[in-house]
MARTIMAR-26076 format. One record per residue (C-alpha): residue in one letter; x, y negated, z; chain. Coordinates in steps of 0.2 Angstrom, whole numbers. Example, Ala and Ser with C-alpha at 12.3 -4.5 7.8 and 13.67 -1.06 7.14 Angstrom:
// MARTIMAR-26076
<'A'; <62; 22; 39>; 'A'>
<'S'; <68; 5; 36>; 'A'>
//
This chain:
// MARTIMAR-26076
<'V'; <260; 361; -477>; 'A'>
<'K'; <273; 347; -480>; 'A'>
<'S'; <263; 335; -467>; 'A'>
<'H'; <262; 349; -453>; 'A'>
<'H'; <281; 351; -455>; 'A'>
<'A'; <285; 331; -455>; 'A'>
<'M'; <272; 331; -439>; 'A'>
<'A'; <282; 345; -431>; 'A'>
<'S'; <299; 337; -435>; 'A'>
<'A'; <292; 321; -426>; 'A'>
<'M'; <286; 329; -411>; 'A'>
<'K'; <303; 338; -408>; 'A'>
<'N'; <313; 323; -410>; 'A'>
<'T'; <300; 313; -398>; 'A'>
<'T'; <301; 328; -386>; 'A'>
<'K'; <322; 326; -386>; 'A'>
<'A'; <320; 307; -384>; 'A'>
<'M'; <309; 309; -369>; 'A'>
<'M'; <322; 322; -361>; 'A'>
<'K'; <336; 312; -361>; 'A'>
<'M'; <326; 298; -354>; 'A'>
<'N'; <320; 309; -340>; 'A'>
<'K'; <338; 313; -338>; 'A'>
<'A'; <344; 295; -338>; 'A'>
<'V'; <330; 288; -327>; 'A'>
<'N'; <328; 294; -308>; 'A'>
<'A'; <311; 291; -305>; 'A'>
<'P'; <311; 293; -286>; 'A'>
<'A'; <325; 281; -284>; 'A'>
<'I'; <318; 267; -295>; 'A'>
<'S'; <302; 269; -284>; 'A'>
<'K'; <313; 269; -268>; 'A'>
<'M'; <322; 253; -274>; 'A'>
<'M'; <305; 245; -278>; 'A'>
<'A'; <298; 249; -261>; 'A'>
<'E'; <313; 240; -253>; 'A'>
<'F'; <312; 226; -264>; 'A'>
<'E'; <293; 224; -259>; 'A'>
<'R'; <299; 223; -241>; 'A'>
<'E'; <313; 211; -243>; 'A'>
<'N'; <301; 199; -252>; 'A'>
<'M'; <288; 201; -240>; 'A'>
<'K'; <302; 196; -226>; 'A'>
<'S'; <308; 182; -238>; 'A'>
<'E'; <289; 175; -240>; 'A'>
<'M'; <288; 175; -220>; 'A'>
<'M'; <305; 166; -217>; 'A'>
<'Q'; <299; 153; -229>; 'A'>
<'E'; <283; 151; -221>; 'A'>
<'I'; <290; 150; -204>; 'A'>
<'M'; <304; 138; -209>; 'A'>
<'G'; <291; 128; -219>; 'A'>
<'E'; <281; 125; -202>; 'A'>
<'M'; <297; 122; -192>; 'A'>
<'L'; <301; 107; -205>; 'A'>
<'D'; <283; 101; -203>; 'A'>
<'D'; <284; 102; -185>; 'A'>
<'A'; <302; 92; -184>; 'A'>
<'L'; <297; 80; -196>; 'A'>
<'E'; <280; 76; -189>; 'A'>
<'E'; <280; 60; -181>; 'A'>
<'P'; <270; 56; -163>; 'A'>
<'G'; <258; 43; -172>; 'A'>
<'D'; <254; 54; -186>; 'A'>
<'E'; <238; 63; -177>; 'A'>
<'E'; <230; 47; -173>; 'A'>
<'Q'; <233; 39; -189>; 'A'>
<'T'; <225; 54; -199>; 'A'>
<'D'; <210; 53; -185>; 'A'>
<'Q'; <208; 34; -190>; 'A'>
<'I'; <209; 38; -208>; 'A'>
<'V'; <196; 52; -207>; 'A'>
<'S'; <184; 41; -196>; 'A'>
<'Q'; <186; 28; -208>; 'A'>
<'V'; <180; 38; -223>; 'A'>
<'L'; <166; 47; -214>; 'A'>
<'D'; <161; 30; -210>; 'A'>
<'E'; <160; 25; -227>; 'A'>
<'I'; <149; 38; -232>; 'A'>
<'G'; <138; 34; -215>; 'A'>
<'I'; <142; 51; -205>; 'A'>
<'S'; <145; 49; -187>; 'A'>
<'F'; <149; 63; -175>; 'A'>
<'G'; <145; 52; -161>; 'A'>
<'E'; <127; 51; -164>; 'A'>
<'E'; <113; 62; -157>; 'A'>
<'I'; <103; 72; -170>; 'A'>
<'P'; <85; 65; -171>; 'A'>
<'L'; <71; 76; -166>; 'A'>
<'G'; <61; 82; -178>; 'A'>
<'P'; <43; 90; -178>; 'A'>
<'A'; <40; 105; -168>; 'A'>
<'L'; <39; 122; -178>; 'A'>
<'G'; <36; 140; -174>; 'A'>
<'S'; <31; 147; -157>; 'A'>
<'G'; <39; 155; -143>; 'A'>
<'T'; <53; 141; -138>; 'A'>
<'Q'; <53; 129; -125>; 'A'>
<'A'; <56; 112; -123>; 'A'>
<'V'; <71; 106; -111>; 'A'>
<'A'; <71; 89; -105>; 'A'>
<'S'; <90; 82; -107>; 'A'>
<'E'; <87; 64; -101>; 'A'>
<'P'; <73; 54; -94>; 'A'>
<'G'; <61; 49; -108>; 'A'>
<'K'; <70; 61; -122>; 'A'>
<'I'; <65; 79; -125>; 'A'>
<'S'; <75; 93; -135>; 'A'>
<'V'; <65; 104; -144>; 'A'>
<'A'; <74; 121; -150>; 'A'>
<'A'; <71; 127; -168>; 'A'>
<'G'; <54; 134; -168>; 'A'>
<'G'; <46; 122; -158>; 'A'>
<'T'; <32; 124; -145>; 'A'>
<'D'; <14; 121; -154>; 'A'>
<'G'; <14; 139; -162>; 'A'>
<'S'; <12; 131; -180>; 'A'>
<'N'; <24; 134; -195>; 'A'>
<'G'; <25; 117; -200>; 'A'>
<'A'; <14; 118; -213>; 'A'>
<'S'; <-1; 104; -213>; 'A'>
<'G'; <-13; 116; -220>; 'A'>
<'G'; <-18; 104; -232>; 'A'>
<'N'; <-28; 93; -220>; 'A'>
<'G'; <-15; 79; -220>; 'A'>
<'S'; <-16; 78; -199>; 'A'>
<'S'; <0; 74; -190>; 'A'>
<'N'; <4; 88; -177>; 'A'>
<'N'; <11; 78; -161>; 'A'>
<'N'; <10; 93; -150>; 'A'>
<'G'; <27; 94; -141>; 'A'>
<'G'; <36; 82; -151>; 'A'>
<'G'; <37; 67; -138>; 'A'>
<'G'; <21; 58; -140>; 'A'>
<'G'; <21; 40; -146>; 'A'>
<'N'; <39; 39; -154>; 'A'>
<'S'; <38; 29; -169>; 'A'>
<'A'; <52; 37; -177>; 'A'>
<'L'; <45; 54; -174>; 'A'>
<'D'; <29; 49; -181>; 'A'>
<'D'; <36; 42; -196>; 'A'>
<'L'; <45; 59; -199>; 'A'>
<'E'; <30; 69; -197>; 'A'>
<'A'; <20; 58; -208>; 'A'>
<'R'; <35; 60; -223>; 'A'>
<'L'; <35; 80; -219>; 'A'>
<'N'; <16; 80; -222>; 'A'>
<'N'; <18; 71; -237>; 'A'>
<'L'; <30; 82; -244>; 'A'>
<'N'; <19; 96; -240>; 'A'>
<'R'; <4; 89; -247>; 'A'>
<'D'; <16; 87; -264>; 'A'>
<'D'; <18; 106; -265>; 'A'>
//
C-alpha cells in the first residue's frame, strides 16, 4: 500500500510539471518558428551557391579551359585512352541487324551482327567470318582469340 501511495504521489508531481511546461511552451509558435528558420536556411544556401558560382566565373581565366583539356588529354594518353580513335570492328553476333558501309573498304556492323549465330563457336573451333569484313588480319586475330576463350569455358 505504501508503494502505491508513493507511485500516485510521483505521478501527481509529474502531471503538475507537464502542465507547467505546456503553459510555458507554445508548441504552434515553435513549429512556426522552425518552418521560418528552414525557409531562411534554404534561401541562405541558394545565395551561397549562387555567390560561389559567380566568384568562380569571375575568377576564371580565359586559358583555364584549354589548360584543363590539355591536362585531361595528357592523363588519358598516359593510360592509353584516346577519344579520336575508331572502335575496331568485332566479330558479328546475333541476327536481324544490317551491315552498313561507312567508308570505302570498311564495314560497320551493328551489335547483333548479320550471320545469325550467337557468337559461340559450338566447340568446333572454326572461325566464323560472315559479315566481318573478309580478310582483315586484325579481325581474324580477334575472332581467333574469342574462339579460344569460348573453348576454355
